[in-house]
Residue frames as qw, qx, qy, qz and C-alpha x, y, z in Angstrom:
[[0.052, -0.184, -0.933, -0.306, 97.86, 126.42, 108.91],
 [0.443, -0.160, -0.082, -0.878, 94.20, 127.40, 108.41],
 [0.549, 0.015, 0.699, -0.459, 91.25, 125.56, 109.82],
 [0.194, 0.100, 0.910, 0.353, 89.78, 122.74, 107.78],
 [0.007, -0.688, -0.680, -0.253, 86.28, 124.19, 107.99],
 [0.113, 0.025, -0.134, 0.984, 85.69, 127.94, 108.09],
 [0.010, 0.654, 0.746, -0.122, 82.27, 128.71, 109.59],
 [0.043, 0.130, 0.125, 0.983, 80.51, 131.93, 108.57],
 [0.116, 0.564, 0.694, -0.431, 77.35, 133.54, 109.94],
 [0.021, -0.085, -0.376, -0.922, 74.97, 135.48, 107.70],
 [0.421, 0.338, 0.476, -0.694, 71.41, 136.74, 107.68],
 [0.249, 0.296, 0.821, 0.419, 69.01, 135.19, 105.18],
 [0.090, -0.360, -0.375, -0.849, 66.18, 137.12, 103.47],
 [0.521, -0.638, -0.512, -0.244, 63.80, 136.41, 106.36],
 [0.195, -0.799, 0.295, -0.486, 66.21, 137.93, 108.86],
 [0.921, -0.380, 0.078, -0.020, 67.22, 134.60, 110.43],
 [0.129, -0.751, 0.639, 0.108, 70.84, 133.91, 111.23],
 [0.971, 0.224, -0.067, -0.056, 72.30, 131.05, 109.19],
 [0.492, -0.617, 0.559, 0.253, 75.60, 129.25, 109.43],
 [0.809, 0.562, -0.162, -0.061, 77.61, 128.35, 106.37],
 [0.674, -0.517, 0.449, 0.275, 80.80, 126.32, 106.32],
 [0.595, 0.730, -0.312, -0.125, 83.44, 126.56, 103.65],
 [0.948, -0.155, 0.126, 0.247, 85.97, 123.74, 103.23],
 [0.033, 0.860, -0.482, -0.167, 89.61, 124.72, 103.13],
 [0.953, 0.243, -0.177, -0.043, 90.93, 121.85, 100.98],
 [0.465, 0.545, -0.559, 0.416, 94.59, 122.40, 101.89],
 [0.332, -0.464, 0.559, -0.602, 93.80, 122.47, 105.60],
 [0.928, -0.051, 0.129, -0.347, 91.76, 119.26, 105.27],
 [0.841, 0.386, -0.346, 0.155, 94.68, 117.57, 103.48],
 [0.174, 0.571, -0.588, 0.546, 97.12, 118.82, 106.13],
 [0.630, -0.359, 0.406, -0.556, 94.87, 117.51, 108.91],
 [0.981, 0.097, -0.038, -0.164, 94.64, 114.07, 107.30],
 [0.663, 0.496, -0.456, 0.325, 98.42, 113.92, 106.79],
 [0.067, -0.556, 0.571, -0.601, 99.01, 114.79, 110.45],
 [0.860, -0.280, 0.080, -0.419, 96.83, 111.92, 111.67],
 [0.382, -0.438, 0.814, -0.006, 98.41, 108.80, 113.03],
 [0.240, 0.136, -0.879, -0.389, 98.35, 105.56, 111.09],
 [0.751, -0.168, -0.120, -0.628, 95.00, 103.76, 110.99],
 [0.969, -0.113, -0.217, 0.013, 96.72, 100.43, 111.63],
 [0.425, -0.820, 0.383, 0.031, 99.48, 100.29, 114.23],
 [0.327, 0.604, -0.725, -0.055, 102.92, 98.89, 113.48],
 [0.348, -0.219, 0.859, -0.304, 102.28, 96.15, 116.02],
 [0.738, 0.347, 0.430, -0.388, 99.10, 95.05, 114.22],
 [0.614, 0.673, -0.335, -0.240, 100.83, 95.17, 110.83],
 [0.034, 0.511, -0.854, 0.087, 103.59, 92.99, 112.25],
 [0.557, 0.023, 0.754, -0.348, 100.98, 90.45, 113.43],
 [0.753, 0.552, 0.095, -0.346, 99.40, 90.39, 109.96],
 [0.388, 0.686, -0.606, -0.110, 102.84, 89.90, 108.45],
 [0.215, -0.349, 0.891, -0.198, 103.58, 87.00, 110.78],
 [0.757, 0.262, 0.466, -0.375, 100.32, 85.34, 109.74],
 [0.703, 0.655, -0.175, -0.216, 101.51, 85.42, 106.14],
 [0.003, 0.633, -0.774, 0.010, 104.91, 83.97, 107.09],
 [0.536, -0.066, 0.815, -0.210, 103.07, 80.71, 107.72],
 [0.751, 0.550, 0.279, -0.237, 101.82, 80.63, 104.11],
 [0.727, 0.119, 0.398, 0.546, 103.58, 80.51, 100.73],
 [0.150, -0.324, 0.229, 0.906, 104.99, 83.29, 98.54],
 [0.057, -0.285, -0.732, -0.617, 102.30, 82.46, 95.98],
 [0.247, -0.693, -0.675, 0.060, 99.53, 82.95, 98.53],
 [0.265, -0.593, -0.155, 0.744, 101.04, 86.22, 99.73],
 [0.086, -0.149, 0.449, 0.877, 101.31, 87.57, 96.19],
 [0.133, -0.412, -0.784, -0.445, 97.89, 86.35, 95.10],
 [0.255, -0.678, -0.616, 0.310, 96.23, 87.78, 98.22],
 [0.161, -0.600, -0.041, 0.783, 97.66, 91.29, 97.91],
 [0.064, -0.060, 0.604, 0.792, 97.43, 91.35, 94.11],
 [0.055, -0.531, -0.823, -0.195, 93.73, 90.49, 94.29],
 [0.158, -0.848, -0.406, 0.302, 93.17, 93.78, 96.15],
 [0.457, 0.780, 0.066, 0.423, 95.47, 95.78, 93.83],
 [0.482, -0.832, 0.196, 0.194, 98.07, 96.42, 96.52],
 [0.586, 0.736, -0.325, 0.101, 101.30, 97.23, 94.71],
 [0.884, -0.324, 0.042, 0.333, 104.48, 95.29, 95.51],
 [0.111, 0.947, -0.301, -0.028, 107.50, 97.62, 95.70],
 [0.966, 0.080, -0.042, 0.244, 110.17, 95.18, 94.48],
 [0.439, 0.648, -0.250, 0.570, 112.77, 97.97, 94.67],
 [0.441, -0.725, 0.273, -0.453, 112.38, 98.22, 98.44],
 [0.629, 0.159, -0.713, 0.267, 114.81, 96.18, 100.54],
 [0.602, -0.704, -0.047, -0.374, 113.26, 95.82, 104.00],
 [0.042, -0.613, 0.711, -0.342, 115.47, 95.21, 107.04],
 [0.823, -0.158, 0.407, -0.362, 113.38, 92.17, 107.97],
 [0.050, -0.380, 0.888, 0.253, 114.96, 88.86, 107.07],
 [0.435, 0.217, 0.868, -0.101, 113.33, 85.97, 105.27],
 [0.060, 0.159, 0.666, 0.726, 111.63, 85.79, 101.91],
 [0.169, -0.645, -0.722, -0.182, 108.05, 85.86, 103.16],
 [0.285, -0.730, -0.309, 0.539, 108.58, 88.68, 105.66],
 [0.214, -0.322, 0.317, 0.866, 110.41, 90.74, 103.05],
 [0.025, 0.325, 0.742, 0.586, 107.72, 90.05, 100.44],
 [0.195, -0.770, -0.604, 0.065, 104.93, 91.24, 102.77],
 [0.305, -0.661, -0.077, 0.682, 106.99, 94.32, 103.70],
 [0.196, -0.034, 0.515, 0.834, 107.42, 95.13, 99.99],
 [0.115, -0.609, -0.682, -0.388, 103.63, 95.23, 99.71],
 [0.355, -0.766, -0.413, 0.342, 103.29, 97.21, 102.95],
 [0.392, -0.312, 0.120, 0.857, 105.84, 99.74, 101.70],
 [0.049, 0.271, 0.526, 0.805, 103.46, 100.92, 98.96],
 [0.289, -0.688, -0.658, -0.102, 100.61, 101.55, 101.43],
 [0.031, -0.456, 0.194, -0.868, 99.80, 104.97, 102.88],
 [0.339, -0.290, -0.843, 0.300, 98.79, 103.91, 106.40],
 [0.070, 0.334, 0.357, -0.870, 96.96, 107.23, 106.90],
 [0.396, 0.136, -0.419, -0.806, 94.75, 106.73, 103.86],
 [0.667, 0.024, 0.561, -0.490, 91.52, 104.83, 104.59],
 [0.811, 0.461, -0.150, -0.327, 91.32, 103.54, 101.02],
 [0.417, 0.537, -0.725, 0.111, 94.85, 102.08, 101.13],
 [0.259, -0.273, 0.800, -0.468, 94.29, 100.58, 104.57],
 [0.783, 0.172, 0.284, -0.526, 91.00, 99.04, 103.44],
 [0.759, 0.474, -0.409, -0.181, 92.73, 97.27, 100.55],
 [0.222, 0.436, -0.821, 0.295, 95.25, 95.78, 102.96],
 [0.435, -0.127, 0.676, -0.581, 92.64, 94.66, 105.47],
 [0.804, 0.228, -0.071, -0.544, 90.34, 92.99, 102.95],
 [0.703, 0.311, -0.636, -0.063, 92.70, 90.14, 102.04],
 [0.179, 0.261, -0.810, 0.494, 93.39, 89.48, 105.70],
 [0.631, -0.137, 0.257, -0.719, 89.76, 88.93, 106.64],
 [0.729, -0.016, 0.658, -0.189, 88.03, 85.56, 106.70],
 [0.137, 0.363, -0.739, -0.552, 88.94, 83.46, 103.67]]
């Protein structure tokens, strides 16, 4: 795997040494994929348990308002309608993607 940023030294027209960096897009993508999740499983479980105390309508409305997709085809091992429903939303989230994580965190902030 290459480095995400490839530095290069060169002389400019005045004879000064300059540094230039070239992005290696594949290496950047590989680095991001190798990162750990932004939100731990323990924290996600705590968020899920918060929603268990609400209704299915509130769960759906909250995630839908932030365009988090519900993967109805996913059958989570967790029991209970509310836990399963939250897990179906969680299943569509890339926990290493800041944009996805942000959409999940927004509905769980102060209401």
